[in-house]
C-alpha angles and dihedrals in degrees: 000000000000119000117251117254108265121239111214127179125194112200117196121180115227112250086328106190093038092045091053090053092049090048093052095042110039089189087073095056113116092013129106106261131185122191107216142059122309095208121115090262094044125119129205109247093184139352131210119237089254089059092045091062086067092051096260111150138175116272090028116134109256093235090058092047091051090050091053093045114022093185093051113141114222118208122187113242121258103197094173089061092046091051091050092050090046089055089054091052094048090051087059091051090052092061088069106034142359089214100091125147112190115209095182139328091292107038141044145163119240125195106209097168087120105021126195091231121051108248130159096237148354086255091061091048092051091050091051094048093050091048092050091049090052093047097044102037104020090235134115129233135191124217138202119200125195146123096273141029097252094055094041089055092050092047094054090067095055101076101029128182110040099344144095138223133198129213103191127209112287095022100084100089093051091043095058096039097090098033120107111250088233089070092058115108105238095035109092128197095268093050092045089053090051090049091049089052088057091051094259107134106142140031088260091055091049092050091056093060116097116235095243090058092050090048090052092054104030106026120203093000090063098090089054092051090046090053100045091051084065095043091256126137121156097182112128125225099264111214095186100030108186117243111250101195146002118215149149133201134184132205109208125226088224127024116263115232108165133071098234093055091047091051091048091052092050089051092055091047091050089052091054097044095046092048089054090048093051093048089055094040089237140119133166145226096230128064119192126195117203121196130179120191127216091263089056093252105147134199137174132206125194136192125189130203133198091237131034118274105273104204148000093264092058089048094052094043091052091052092048090049092054091047095052098079088055093060137136092043120236091197138009124282119231099177138029129180140177124201131181116204141164083065125211138146112280126209104306097217092052091049093051091050093050092047090053093050093048091049091051094239 
């Protein structure tokens, strides 16, 4: 028996953080707003649509955003409020399906192939969800509806803000044919550049490439690329998607130049990351150090172990070891980060001891 055509919705809140701020402070409505810090080291966490018309985008340094939009209004983030609103929105999703895969506070996939409430179509469900979000939170959402996650994600961008778009069964391959590969969710800027260098610029170009060639250039991701060029994506909506990594990074108010201050920063990062690991009863076999210089040049170094990292001391020592070949510094460091991946459960006794020490018990 053939499987039923899946009905997938991708819900994406419109300029979520900034919209919450404009909702809660009517004086901000109609003005360019950036959620973030306006200091020299600040970064834009979110931008209102008014700010986006000036080219202001999330993850942009605040000094650049201010240069693009001199009358930009900066508002400090209130993540407790955003989490509370996100919980409201997810409660609305749960009225229609238990198959919900959150991607962040402001977006999620929903599988409504077999919905909890009888509705004629996924389109009707998406309309109801968006109307409920507007009525109960005062915010707008956009939706993409299709027969797989990849296409639903693409579709949600087509009627933003406050709209929805459907890619019906059979239309996926034609829909992606003329799109630049850089717009595909799952193909980042670096991969898109590599594809462009191979003459792959659009979905149609990607579809023409044989799978062996894609494997040679892109490894294990090649079957996914081969599929999405044809509008195919078999990934399910994962309700309890396993965490892949635990990490923390810090952007410094002033560049770090000296070894003792770098080591101190790594110690603080190790404290934070290991506390998060112990709370989740997880550790990992791979430790990654991320470093960004004052000129925004970035590099990463990773070290893998046979067994999961056992304690905070091992985590810090590993990070310090990876930093050592980069010393002495030739330029200042503006950001450091530590991430633990290839997650697994470490020795329970060691974890309990470390948690007690970190908590000061």
